[in-house]
N, CA, C and O atoms as a CHARMM CRD file, in Angstrom:
* protein
*
  356
    1    1 UNK  N      0.83600  -1.17700   0.00000 PROA 1      0.00000
    2    1 UNK  CA     0.00000   0.00000   0.00000 PROA 1      0.00000
    3    1 UNK  C      0.88600   1.24900   0.00000 PROA 1      0.00000
    4    1 UNK  O      1.81000   1.36300   0.80500 PROA 1      0.00000
    5    2 UNK  N      0.60500   2.14900  -0.87900 PROA 2      0.00000
    6    2 UNK  CA     1.40700   3.36700  -0.88300 PROA 2      0.00000
    7    2 UNK  C      0.79000   4.41100   0.04800 PROA 2      0.00000
    8    2 UNK  O     -0.27300   4.19700   0.63100 PROA 2      0.00000
    9    3 UNK  N      1.48100   5.54300   0.17400 PROA 3      0.00000
   10    3 UNK  CA     1.08300   6.58900   1.11100 PROA 3      0.00000
   11    3 UNK  C     -0.32500   7.11700   0.83400 PROA 3      0.00000
   12    3 UNK  O     -1.09300   7.35200   1.76800 PROA 3      0.00000
   13    4 UNK  N     -0.66900   7.30300  -0.44400 PROA 4      0.00000
   14    4 UNK  CA    -1.96300   7.87900  -0.80100 PROA 4      0.00000
   15    4 UNK  C     -3.10800   6.92400  -0.45100 PROA 4      0.00000
   16    4 UNK  O     -4.16300   7.36900   0.00000 PROA 4      0.00000
   17    5 UNK  N     -2.91200   5.61800  -0.65400 PROA 5      0.00000
   18    5 UNK  CA    -3.94000   4.64100  -0.29300 PROA 5      0.00000
   19    5 UNK  C     -4.19400   4.66000   1.20500 PROA 5      0.00000
   20    5 UNK  O     -5.34000   4.58200   1.65000 PROA 5      0.00000
   21    6 UNK  N     -3.11800   4.76400   1.98200 PROA 6      0.00000
   22    6 UNK  CA    -3.27200   4.81700   3.43100 PROA 6      0.00000
   23    6 UNK  C     -4.01800   6.07400   3.84700 PROA 6      0.00000
   24    6 UNK  O     -4.84700   6.03900   4.75700 PROA 6      0.00000
   25    7 UNK  N     -3.72100   7.19300   3.17700 PROA 7      0.00000
   26    7 UNK  CA    -4.39000   8.44700   3.48300 PROA 7      0.00000
   27    7 UNK  C     -5.88000   8.34400   3.15400 PROA 7      0.00000
   28    7 UNK  O     -6.72100   8.75800   3.95100 PROA 7      0.00000
   29    8 UNK  N     -6.21000   7.78900   1.97400 PROA 8      0.00000
   30    8 UNK  CA    -7.61100   7.62400   1.58000 PROA 8      0.00000
   31    8 UNK  C     -8.33900   6.73000   2.56900 PROA 8      0.00000
   32    8 UNK  O     -9.46700   7.02100   2.96700 PROA 8      0.00000
   33    9 UNK  N     -7.69000   5.63900   2.96700 PROA 9      0.00000
   34    9 UNK  CA    -8.31300   4.71500   3.91300 PROA 9      0.00000
   35    9 UNK  C     -8.51700   5.40300   5.25700 PROA 9      0.00000
   36    9 UNK  O     -9.54800   5.22100   5.90400 PROA 9      0.00000
   37   10 UNK  N     -7.53100   6.19400   5.67500 PROA 10     0.00000
   38   10 UNK  CA    -7.62500   6.90400   6.94400 PROA 10     0.00000
   39   10 UNK  C     -8.78100   7.89400   6.92200 PROA 10     0.00000
   40   10 UNK  O     -9.54200   7.97800   7.88600 PROA 10     0.00000
   41   11 UNK  N     -8.92100   8.64500   5.83400 PROA 11     0.00000
   42   11 UNK  CA   -10.01400   9.60700   5.71500 PROA 11     0.00000
   43   11 UNK  C    -11.36900   8.90800   5.67000 PROA 11     0.00000
   44   11 UNK  O    -12.34700   9.39000   6.24100 PROA 11     0.00000
   45   12 UNK  N    -11.41400   7.76900   4.98700 PROA 12     0.00000
   46   12 UNK  CA   -12.65400   7.00900   4.92500 PROA 12     0.00000
   47   12 UNK  C    -13.04000   6.51300   6.31500 PROA 12     0.00000
   48   12 UNK  O    -14.20700   6.60800   6.69500 PROA 12     0.00000
   49   13 UNK  N    -12.09600   5.99100   7.07100 PROA 13     0.00000
   50   13 UNK  CA   -12.37800   5.49200   8.41200 PROA 13     0.00000
   51   13 UNK  C    -12.81700   6.64500   9.32900 PROA 13     0.00000
   52   13 UNK  O    -13.70000   6.47400  10.17000 PROA 13     0.00000
   53   14 UNK  N    -12.20800   7.79100   9.16400 PROA 14     0.00000
   54   14 UNK  CA   -12.58500   8.95800   9.95700 PROA 14     0.00000
   55   14 UNK  C    -14.03000   9.34500   9.63700 PROA 14     0.00000
   56   14 UNK  O    -14.82300   9.61800  10.53800 PROA 14     0.00000
   57   15 UNK  N    -14.36000   9.36500   8.35200 PROA 15     0.00000
   58   15 UNK  CA   -15.72600   9.69400   7.93100 PROA 15     0.00000
   59   15 UNK  C    -16.71300   8.65800   8.45400 PROA 15     0.00000
   60   15 UNK  O    -17.81500   8.99800   8.88500 PROA 15     0.00000
   61   16 UNK  N    -16.30700   7.39000   8.41100 PROA 16     0.00000
   62   16 UNK  CA   -17.18500   6.29800   8.80600 PROA 16     0.00000
   63   16 UNK  C    -17.51600   6.35200  10.29200 PROA 16     0.00000
   64   16 UNK  O    -18.60900   5.96200  10.70000 PROA 16     0.00000
   65   17 UNK  N    -16.58700   6.82800  11.09000 PROA 17     0.00000
   66   17 UNK  CA   -16.80200   6.83200  12.53200 PROA 17     0.00000
   67   17 UNK  C    -17.33800   8.15000  13.05900 PROA 17     0.00000
   68   17 UNK  O    -17.52900   8.29300  14.26700 PROA 17     0.00000
   69   18 UNK  N    -17.58600   9.12300  12.18200 PROA 18     0.00000
   70   18 UNK  CA   -18.13700  10.39100  12.63700 PROA 18     0.00000
   71   18 UNK  C    -19.52700  10.17100  13.21100 PROA 18     0.00000
   72   18 UNK  O    -20.27100   9.29700  12.76600 PROA 18     0.00000
   73   19 UNK  N    -19.85800  10.97600  14.20200 PROA 19     0.00000
   74   19 UNK  CA   -21.17100  10.89700  14.82300 PROA 19     0.00000
   75   19 UNK  C    -22.14000  11.77800  14.04600 PROA 19     0.00000
   76   19 UNK  O    -22.12700  13.00200  14.18100 PROA 19     0.00000
   77   20 UNK  N    -22.98700  11.14100  13.22300 PROA 20     0.00000
   78   20 UNK  CA   -23.96200  11.87800  12.43000 PROA 20     0.00000
   79   20 UNK  C    -25.34300  11.84700  13.07400 PROA 20     0.00000
   80   20 UNK  O    -26.35000  12.10700  12.41500 PROA 20     0.00000
   81   21 UNK  N    -25.38500  11.52500  14.37500 PROA 21     0.00000
   82   21 UNK  CA   -26.67400  11.44900  15.05000 PROA 21     0.00000
   83   21 UNK  C    -27.32800  12.82400  15.05700 PROA 21     0.00000
   84   21 UNK  O    -26.64700  13.84000  15.19500 PROA 21     0.00000
   85   22 UNK  N    -28.64200  12.85500  14.90900 PROA 22     0.00000
   86   22 UNK  CA   -29.32300  14.14500  14.96700 PROA 22     0.00000
   87   22 UNK  C    -29.11900  14.77000  16.34200 PROA 22     0.00000
   88   22 UNK  O    -28.90900  14.07300  17.33400 PROA 22     0.00000
   89   23 UNK  N    -29.18400  16.06600  16.37900 PROA 23     0.00000
   90   23 UNK  CA   -28.93000  16.77700  17.62700 PROA 23     0.00000
   91   23 UNK  C    -30.17600  16.85300  18.49700 PROA 23     0.00000
   92   23 UNK  O    -30.43200  17.87700  19.13100 PROA 23     0.00000
   93   24 UNK  N    -30.94800  15.77900  18.52800 PROA 24     0.00000
   94   24 UNK  CA   -32.10800  15.71900  19.39800 PROA 24     0.00000
   95   24 UNK  C    -32.12800  14.36300  20.05900 PROA 24     0.00000
   96   24 UNK  O    -31.54000  13.40600  19.55600 PROA 24     0.00000
   97   25 UNK  N    -32.78400  14.28600  21.15300 PROA 25     0.00000
   98   25 UNK  CA   -33.05000  13.01600  21.78100 PROA 25     0.00000
   99   25 UNK  C    -31.84300  12.34400  22.39500 PROA 25     0.00000
  100   25 UNK  O    -30.77100  12.93600  22.52200 PROA 25     0.00000
  101   26 UNK  N    -32.03500  11.12200  22.76400 PROA 26     0.00000
  102   26 UNK  CA   -31.04100  10.34700  23.47900 PROA 26     0.00000
  103   26 UNK  C    -29.85900  10.00700  22.58000 PROA 26     0.00000
  104   26 UNK  O    -28.75000   9.81400  23.07700 PROA 26     0.00000
  105   27 UNK  N    -30.07000   9.93000  21.27100 PROA 27     0.00000
  106   27 UNK  CA   -28.98700   9.57300  20.35100 PROA 27     0.00000
  107   27 UNK  C    -27.84200  10.57900  20.42700 PROA 27     0.00000
  108   27 UNK  O    -26.69000  10.21600  20.18500 PROA 27     0.00000
  109   28 UNK  N    -28.13200  11.82100  20.75300 PROA 28     0.00000
  110   28 UNK  CA   -27.08400  12.83000  20.84300 PROA 28     0.00000
  111   28 UNK  C    -26.57000  12.96700  22.27400 PROA 28     0.00000
  112   28 UNK  O    -25.80200  13.87700  22.58800 PROA 28     0.00000
  113   29 UNK  N    -27.00000  12.05900  23.12400 PROA 29     0.00000
  114   29 UNK  CA   -26.58600  12.05300  24.52500 PROA 29     0.00000
  115   29 UNK  C    -27.04700  13.31800  25.24300 PROA 29     0.00000
  116   29 UNK  O    -26.39600  13.79100  26.17400 PROA 29     0.00000
  117   30 UNK  N    -28.17900  13.85600  24.79400 PROA 30     0.00000
  118   30 UNK  CA   -28.78500  15.00500  25.44400 PROA 30     0.00000
  119   30 UNK  C    -29.39000  14.53300  26.76500 PROA 30     0.00000
  120   30 UNK  O    -29.99400  13.46100  26.81800 PROA 30     0.00000
  121   31 UNK  N    -29.23700  15.30800  27.81600 PROA 31     0.00000
  122   31 UNK  CA   -29.82400  14.88700  29.10200 PROA 31     0.00000
  123   31 UNK  C    -31.32500  14.64800  28.97000 PROA 31     0.00000
  124   31 UNK  O    -32.01900  15.39100  28.27600 PROA 31     0.00000
  125   32 UNK  N    -31.81900  13.61500  29.63400 PROA 32     0.00000
  126   32 UNK  CA   -33.22500  13.21100  29.51900 PROA 32     0.00000
  127   32 UNK  C    -34.19800  14.34400  29.85300 PROA 32     0.00000
  128   32 UNK  O    -35.17700  14.51100  29.12500 PROA 32     0.00000
  129   33 UNK  N    -33.98500  15.13100  30.91200 PROA 33     0.00000
  130   33 UNK  CA   -34.94000  16.22000  31.17600 PROA 33     0.00000
  131   33 UNK  C    -35.02100  17.23200  30.02700 PROA 33     0.00000
  132   33 UNK  O    -36.10300  17.73300  29.72200 PROA 33     0.00000
  133   34 UNK  N    -33.88000  17.53700  29.38700 PROA 34     0.00000
  134   34 UNK  CA   -33.89100  18.46100  28.24900 PROA 34     0.00000
  135   34 UNK  C    -34.65900  17.85000  27.07900 PROA 34     0.00000
  136   34 UNK  O    -35.41900  18.53700  26.39600 PROA 34     0.00000
  137   35 UNK  N    -34.45300  16.56600  26.85900 PROA 35     0.00000
  138   35 UNK  CA   -35.14700  15.86800  25.77700 PROA 35     0.00000
  139   35 UNK  C    -36.65700  15.90400  26.00900 PROA 35     0.00000
  140   35 UNK  O    -37.42900  16.19300  25.09400 PROA 35     0.00000
  141   36 UNK  N    -37.07000  15.60600  27.24800 PROA 36     0.00000
  142   36 UNK  CA   -38.50600  15.58800  27.55100 PROA 36     0.00000
  143   36 UNK  C    -39.11600  16.97800  27.45200 PROA 36     0.00000
  144   36 UNK  O    -40.26900  17.11400  27.04200 PROA 36     0.00000
  145   37 UNK  N    -38.36300  18.01600  27.82200 PROA 37     0.00000
  146   37 UNK  CA   -38.85400  19.38800  27.65100 PROA 37     0.00000
  147   37 UNK  C    -39.07700  19.68500  26.16400 PROA 37     0.00000
  148   37 UNK  O    -40.06200  20.31800  25.78400 PROA 37     0.00000
  149   38 UNK  N    -38.14400  19.21400  25.33600 PROA 38     0.00000
  150   38 UNK  CA   -38.28300  19.40700  23.89100 PROA 38     0.00000
  151   38 UNK  C    -39.49100  18.66900  23.33600 PROA 38     0.00000
  152   38 UNK  O    -40.20500  19.18200  22.47400 PROA 38     0.00000
  153   39 UNK  N    -39.71200  17.45100  23.84400 PROA 39     0.00000
  154   39 UNK  CA   -40.88300  16.67900  23.40600 PROA 39     0.00000
  155   39 UNK  C    -42.15900  17.42200  23.77600 PROA 39     0.00000
  156   39 UNK  O    -43.08300  17.51900  22.96900 PROA 39     0.00000
  157   40 UNK  N    -42.20700  17.95000  25.00400 PROA 40     0.00000
  158   40 UNK  CA   -43.40500  18.67700  25.44500 PROA 40     0.00000
  159   40 UNK  C    -43.63200  19.91700  24.58000 PROA 40     0.00000
  160   40 UNK  O    -44.76400  20.22600  24.20900 PROA 40     0.00000
  161   41 UNK  N    -42.54900  20.62000  24.26600 PROA 41     0.00000
  162   41 UNK  CA   -42.66200  21.81300  23.42300 PROA 41     0.00000
  163   41 UNK  C    -43.21900  21.44800  22.05000 PROA 41     0.00000
  164   41 UNK  O    -44.12900  22.11400  21.55600 PROA 41     0.00000
  165   42 UNK  N    -42.68300  20.40100  21.43200 PROA 42     0.00000
  166   42 UNK  CA   -43.16500  19.97200  20.11300 PROA 42     0.00000
  167   42 UNK  C    -44.59900  19.46400  20.18700 PROA 42     0.00000
  168   42 UNK  O    -45.39700  19.70000  19.27900 PROA 42     0.00000
  169   43 UNK  N    -44.92500  18.75800  21.28300 PROA 43     0.00000
  170   43 UNK  CA   -46.27200  18.22500  21.45900 PROA 43     0.00000
  171   43 UNK  C    -47.29400  19.35600  21.52600 PROA 43     0.00000
  172   43 UNK  O    -48.41000  19.21900  21.02700 PROA 43     0.00000
  173   44 UNK  N    -46.91000  20.47300  22.14400 PROA 44     0.00000
  174   44 UNK  CA   -47.82000  21.61700  22.24500 PROA 44     0.00000
  175   44 UNK  C    -48.03000  22.31200  20.90300 PROA 44     0.00000
  176   44 UNK  O    -48.98600  23.07300  20.75000 PROA 44     0.00000
  177   45 UNK  N    -47.15600  22.06400  19.93100 PROA 45     0.00000
  178   45 UNK  CA   -47.29200  22.67100  18.60800 PROA 45     0.00000
  179   45 UNK  C    -48.28700  21.91800  17.72300 PROA 45     0.00000
  180   45 UNK  O    -48.68500  22.41900  16.67100 PROA 45     0.00000
  181   46 UNK  N    -48.68400  20.73100  18.14200 PROA 46     0.00000
  182   46 UNK  CA   -49.59200  19.91800  17.33400 PROA 46     0.00000
  183   46 UNK  C    -50.95700  20.59800  17.26300 PROA 46     0.00000
  184   46 UNK  O    -51.49800  21.03700  18.27800 PROA 46     0.00000
  185   47 UNK  N    -51.50300  20.67700  16.05900 PROA 47     0.00000
  186   47 UNK  CA   -52.83000  21.24600  15.87600 PROA 47     0.00000
  187   47 UNK  C    -53.81700  20.08400  15.79500 PROA 47     0.00000
  188   47 UNK  O    -53.91300  19.41100  14.76900 PROA 47     0.00000
  189   48 UNK  N    -54.54400  19.85700  16.87700 PROA 48     0.00000
  190   48 UNK  CA   -55.45200  18.72600  16.96700 PROA 48     0.00000
  191   48 UNK  C    -56.73600  19.01900  16.19300 PROA 48     0.00000
  192   48 UNK  O    -57.20300  20.15800  16.18400 PROA 48     0.00000
  193   49 UNK  N    -57.31300  18.00300  15.54300 PROA 49     0.00000
  194   49 UNK  CA   -58.57500  18.21900  14.81300 PROA 49     0.00000
  195   49 UNK  C    -59.72600  18.40900  15.79800 PROA 49     0.00000
  196   49 UNK  O    -59.67900  17.95800  16.94300 PROA 49     0.00000
  197   50 UNK  N    -60.74900  19.08700  15.31500 PROA 50     0.00000
  198   50 UNK  CA   -61.92800  19.29500  16.15900 PROA 50     0.00000
  199   50 UNK  C    -62.73900  17.99800  16.23200 PROA 50     0.00000
  200   50 UNK  O    -62.54600  17.07600  15.44000 PROA 50     0.00000
  201   51 UNK  N    -63.63900  17.96000  17.19300 PROA 51     0.00000
  202   51 UNK  CA   -64.49500  16.77700  17.36000 PROA 51     0.00000
  203   51 UNK  C    -65.34200  16.54600  16.10200 PROA 51     0.00000
  204   51 UNK  O    -65.51800  15.40900  15.66400 PROA 51     0.00000
  205   52 UNK  N    -65.86100  17.63300  15.52900 PROA 52     0.00000
  206   52 UNK  CA   -66.67300  17.52500  14.30500 PROA 52     0.00000
  207   52 UNK  C    -65.86400  16.94800  13.15200 PROA 52     0.00000
  208   52 UNK  O    -66.35100  16.10000  12.40400 PROA 52     0.00000
  209   53 UNK  N    -64.62500  17.41500  13.01300 PROA 53     0.00000
  210   53 UNK  CA   -63.77900  16.94300  11.92300 PROA 53     0.00000
  211   53 UNK  C    -63.49300  15.44400  12.07100 PROA 53     0.00000
  212   53 UNK  O    -63.52800  14.70500  11.08700 PROA 53     0.00000
  213   54 UNK  N    -63.21400  15.00100  13.29000 PROA 54     0.00000
  214   54 UNK  CA   -62.95100  13.58200  13.52900 PROA 54     0.00000
  215   54 UNK  C    -64.19400  12.76000  13.20800 PROA 54     0.00000
  216   54 UNK  O    -64.09500  11.70900  12.57400 PROA 54     0.00000
  217   55 UNK  N    -65.36500  13.23300  13.64100 PROA 55     0.00000
  218   55 UNK  CA   -66.60800  12.50500  13.37200 PROA 55     0.00000
  219   55 UNK  C    -66.87800  12.41900  11.87400 PROA 55     0.00000
  220   55 UNK  O    -67.25300  11.35900  11.37300 PROA 55     0.00000
  221   56 UNK  N    -66.69000  13.52300  11.15600 PROA 56     0.00000
  222   56 UNK  CA   -66.93300  13.53700   9.70900 PROA 56     0.00000
  223   56 UNK  C    -65.98200  12.58900   8.98300 PROA 56     0.00000
  224   56 UNK  O    -66.40000  11.83300   8.10600 PROA 56     0.00000
  225   57 UNK  N    -64.70800  12.63200   9.35100 PROA 57     0.00000
  226   57 UNK  CA   -63.74300  11.76500   8.68500 PROA 57     0.00000
  227   57 UNK  C    -63.98700  10.29500   9.01600 PROA 57     0.00000
  228   57 UNK  O    -63.82600   9.43200   8.15200 PROA 57     0.00000
  229   58 UNK  N    -64.37100  10.00400  10.25100 PROA 58     0.00000
  230   58 UNK  CA   -64.69300   8.63300  10.64100 PROA 58     0.00000
  231   58 UNK  C    -65.87300   8.11900   9.83100 PROA 58     0.00000
  232   58 UNK  O    -65.84000   7.00400   9.31000 PROA 58     0.00000
  233   59 UNK  N    -66.91200   8.93500   9.72800 PROA 59     0.00000
  234   59 UNK  CA   -68.10200   8.54700   8.96500 PROA 59     0.00000
  235   59 UNK  C    -67.73900   8.31100   7.49800 PROA 59     0.00000
  236   59 UNK  O    -68.20400   7.34600   6.89000 PROA 59     0.00000
  237   60 UNK  N    -66.92200   9.17800   6.93700 PROA 60     0.00000
  238   60 UNK  CA   -66.50600   9.03200   5.54000 PROA 60     0.00000
  239   60 UNK  C    -65.75100   7.72500   5.33700 PROA 60     0.00000
  240   60 UNK  O    -65.99600   7.00800   4.36600 PROA 60     0.00000
  241   61 UNK  N    -64.83800   7.41600   6.24600 PROA 61     0.00000
  242   61 UNK  CA   -64.05500   6.17800   6.12200 PROA 61     0.00000
  243   61 UNK  C    -64.96000   4.95400   6.22000 PROA 61     0.00000
  244   61 UNK  O    -64.80300   4.00900   5.44700 PROA 61     0.00000
  245   62 UNK  N    -65.90200   4.95600   7.15700 PROA 62     0.00000
  246   62 UNK  CA   -66.80900   3.81400   7.31700 PROA 62     0.00000
  247   62 UNK  C    -67.64800   3.62100   6.05200 PROA 62     0.00000
  248   62 UNK  O    -67.83800   2.49100   5.60300 PROA 62     0.00000
  249   63 UNK  N    -68.14700   4.70500   5.48200 PROA 63     0.00000
  250   63 UNK  CA   -68.96000   4.60700   4.25900 PROA 63     0.00000
  251   63 UNK  C    -68.12700   4.07000   3.09700 PROA 63     0.00000
  252   63 UNK  O    -68.58100   3.19500   2.36000 PROA 63     0.00000
  253   64 UNK  N    -66.91600   4.58800   2.93300 PROA 64     0.00000
  254   64 UNK  CA   -66.05600   4.13300   1.82900 PROA 64     0.00000
  255   64 UNK  C    -65.71400   2.65100   1.99200 PROA 64     0.00000
  256   64 UNK  O    -65.73500   1.89900   1.01800 PROA 64     0.00000
  257   65 UNK  N    -65.40000   2.23200   3.22000 PROA 65     0.00000
  258   65 UNK  CA   -65.07700   0.81600   3.45900 PROA 65     0.00000
  259   65 UNK  C    -66.29000  -0.05500   3.15900 PROA 65     0.00000
  260   65 UNK  O    -66.14700  -1.13000   2.57700 PROA 65     0.00000
  261   66 UNK  N    -67.48400   0.39400   3.54800 PROA 66     0.00000
  262   66 UNK  CA   -68.70400  -0.38100   3.27800 PROA 66     0.00000
  263   66 UNK  C    -68.94200  -0.50500   1.77300 PROA 66     0.00000
  264   66 UNK  O    -69.30400  -1.57900   1.29100 PROA 66     0.00000
  265   67 UNK  N    -68.74300   0.58000   1.03300 PROA 67     0.00000
  266   67 UNK  CA   -68.94700   0.54100  -0.42400 PROA 67     0.00000
  267   67 UNK  C    -67.94100  -0.40300  -1.08600 PROA 67     0.00000
  268   67 UNK  O    -68.31700  -1.22800  -1.91900 PROA 67     0.00000
  269   68 UNK  N    -66.68200  -0.28400  -0.72100 PROA 68     0.00000
  270   68 UNK  CA   -65.65600  -1.14900  -1.32300 PROA 68     0.00000
  271   68 UNK  C    -65.90000  -2.60800  -0.95200 PROA 68     0.00000
  272   68 UNK  O    -65.71700  -3.50200  -1.77800 PROA 68     0.00000
  273   69 UNK  N    -66.31900  -2.84900   0.30400 PROA 69     0.00000
  274   69 UNK  CA   -66.62300  -4.22400   0.72700 PROA 69     0.00000
  275   69 UNK  C    -67.77000  -4.80600  -0.08900 PROA 69     0.00000
  276   69 UNK  O    -67.71800  -5.96900  -0.48900 PROA 69     0.00000
  277   70 UNK  N    -68.80500  -4.00800  -0.33900 PROA 70     0.00000
  278   70 UNK  CA   -69.93800  -4.47400  -1.13500 PROA 70     0.00000
  279   70 UNK  C    -69.50800  -4.78000  -2.56500 PROA 70     0.00000
  280   70 UNK  O    -69.92200  -5.78500  -3.14300 PROA 70     0.00000
  281   71 UNK  N    -68.67700  -3.90900  -3.13300 PROA 71     0.00000
  282   71 UNK  CA   -68.18600  -4.13600  -4.50200 PROA 71     0.00000
  283   71 UNK  C    -67.40000  -5.43900  -4.57000 PROA 71     0.00000
  284   71 UNK  O    -67.61700  -6.24800  -5.47200 PROA 71     0.00000
  285   72 UNK  N    -66.49100  -5.64700  -3.62500 PROA 72     0.00000
  286   72 UNK  CA   -65.68800  -6.88400  -3.61700 PROA 72     0.00000
  287   72 UNK  C    -66.59100  -8.09300  -3.41500 PROA 72     0.00000
  288   72 UNK  O    -66.38100  -9.13100  -4.04200 PROA 72     0.00000
  289   73 UNK  N    -67.58800  -7.97400  -2.55200 PROA 73     0.00000
  290   73 UNK  CA   -68.51800  -9.08000  -2.29800 PROA 73     0.00000
  291   73 UNK  C    -69.25500  -9.47500  -3.57500 PROA 73     0.00000
  292   73 UNK  O    -69.34300 -10.65800  -3.90400 PROA 73     0.00000
  293   74 UNK  N    -69.78600  -8.48100  -4.29800 PROA 74     0.00000
  294   74 UNK  CA   -70.53400  -8.79800  -5.51100 PROA 74     0.00000
  295   74 UNK  C    -69.62800  -9.32100  -6.62800 PROA 74     0.00000
  296   74 UNK  O    -70.04000 -10.17800  -7.40900 PROA 74     0.00000
  297   75 UNK  N    -68.42500  -8.82000  -6.70600 PROA 75     0.00000
  298   75 UNK  CA   -67.46900  -9.36200  -7.68400 PROA 75     0.00000
  299   75 UNK  C    -67.17300 -10.81700  -7.34500 PROA 75     0.00000
  300   75 UNK  O    -67.10300 -11.66100  -8.23800 PROA 75     0.00000
  301   76 UNK  N    -66.99800 -11.11700  -6.05500 PROA 76     0.00000
  302   76 UNK  CA   -66.72200 -12.49200  -5.62500 PROA 76     0.00000
  303   76 UNK  C    -67.88000 -13.41700  -5.97400 PROA 76     0.00000
  304   76 UNK  O    -67.66700 -14.52000  -6.47900 PROA 76     0.00000
  305   77 UNK  N    -69.09500 -12.97500  -5.71000 PROA 77     0.00000
  306   77 UNK  CA   -70.26500 -13.79700  -6.04700 PROA 77     0.00000
  307   77 UNK  C    -70.33500 -14.02000  -7.55800 PROA 77     0.00000
  308   77 UNK  O    -70.59000 -15.13500  -8.01400 PROA 77     0.00000
  309   78 UNK  N    -70.10800 -12.95500  -8.33400 PROA 78     0.00000
  310   78 UNK  CA   -70.16000 -13.08000  -9.79700 PROA 78     0.00000
  311   78 UNK  C    -69.09100 -14.04000 -10.30400 PROA 78     0.00000
  312   78 UNK  O    -69.37600 -14.89600 -11.14100 PROA 78     0.00000
  313   79 UNK  N    -67.87100 -13.90700  -9.80700 PROA 79     0.00000
  314   79 UNK  CA   -66.81200 -14.81800 -10.24600 PROA 79     0.00000
  315   79 UNK  C    -67.09500 -16.25200  -9.81800 PROA 79     0.00000
  316   79 UNK  O    -66.77700 -17.18800 -10.55200 PROA 79     0.00000
  317   80 UNK  N    -67.69200 -16.44100  -8.63300 PROA 80     0.00000
  318   80 UNK  CA   -68.04500 -17.78400  -8.16300 PROA 80     0.00000
  319   80 UNK  C    -69.07200 -18.41900  -9.08400 PROA 80     0.00000
  320   80 UNK  O    -68.98300 -19.60900  -9.38600 PROA 80     0.00000
  321   81 UNK  N    -70.05800 -17.62900  -9.53700 PROA 81     0.00000
  322   81 UNK  CA   -71.07200 -18.16500 -10.45700 PROA 81     0.00000
  323   81 UNK  C    -70.43500 -18.49000 -11.82000 PROA 81     0.00000
  324   81 UNK  O    -70.79100 -19.48700 -12.44900 PROA 81     0.00000
  325   82 UNK  N    -69.51400 -17.66400 -12.26300 PROA 82     0.00000
  326   82 UNK  CA   -68.82800 -17.93800 -13.54100 PROA 82     0.00000
  327   82 UNK  C    -68.03000 -19.23000 -13.45000 PROA 82     0.00000
  328   82 UNK  O    -68.06800 -20.05300 -14.36500 PROA 82     0.00000
  329   83 UNK  N    -67.30800 -19.41100 -12.34700 PROA 83     0.00000
  330   83 UNK  CA   -66.51200 -20.62800 -12.16700 PROA 83     0.00000
  331   83 UNK  C    -67.41900 -21.84500 -12.07100 PROA 83     0.00000
  332   83 UNK  O    -67.11000 -22.89100 -12.64200 PROA 83     0.00000
  333   84 UNK  N    -68.55900 -21.72200 -11.34200 PROA 84     0.00000
  334   84 UNK  CA   -69.50000 -22.84300 -11.23300 PROA 84     0.00000
  335   84 UNK  C    -70.07200 -23.19000 -12.60300 PROA 84     0.00000
  336   84 UNK  O    -70.26600 -24.36800 -12.90400 PROA 84     0.00000
  337   85 UNK  N    -70.34800 -22.18600 -13.44200 PROA 85     0.00000
  338   85 UNK  CA   -70.87600 -22.43700 -14.79000 PROA 85     0.00000
  339   85 UNK  C    -69.83600 -23.15500 -15.63600 PROA 85     0.00000
  340   85 UNK  O    -70.16000 -24.10100 -16.35500 PROA 85     0.00000
  341   86 UNK  N    -68.59900 -22.71100 -15.55300 PROA 86     0.00000
  342   86 UNK  CA   -67.53200 -23.35600 -16.32000 PROA 86     0.00000
  343   86 UNK  C    -67.34700 -24.80100 -15.88500 PROA 86     0.00000
  344   86 UNK  O    -67.15300 -25.68400 -16.72100 PROA 86     0.00000
  345   87 UNK  N    -67.40500 -25.04800 -14.56700 PROA 87     0.00000
  346   87 UNK  CA   -67.22500 -26.40500 -14.04500 PROA 87     0.00000
  347   87 UNK  C    -68.44100 -27.27900 -14.35800 PROA 87     0.00000
  348   87 UNK  O    -68.32800 -28.50400 -14.38800 PROA 87     0.00000
  349   88 UNK  N    -69.59100 -26.66400 -14.58800 PROA 88     0.00000
  350   88 UNK  CA   -70.79700 -27.40600 -14.89000 PROA 88     0.00000
  351   88 UNK  C    -71.57900 -27.83000 -13.66400 PROA 88     0.00000
  352   88 UNK  O    -72.31400 -28.81600 -13.69900 PROA 88     0.00000
  353   89 UNK  N    -71.42200 -27.09100 -12.58700 PROA 89     0.00000
  354   89 UNK  CA   -72.13700 -27.44800 -11.34600 PROA 89     0.00000
  355   89 UNK  C    -73.52300 -26.84100 -11.35100 PROA 89     0.00000
  356   89 UNK  O    -74.28100 -27.02400 -10.39800 PROA 89     0.00000
């Protein structure tokens, strides 16, 4: 190995062992009370949906799931009848 190869390998190893952990949380060895204060601060920034919005979205999801379930059910029945006809049952 010549000098330049050793230098490249040394720089690569240095890069490989660098601490690229984000500067938040336990990964950066931040004290736990500071981390929890940060979590509380971020948690307070969350914009929670209203009760009406949650109810409307829940109702929409239930209706869509019911419609898709009905479509799949009728497709299944239709394909079952086609297969039974082909088999001659």
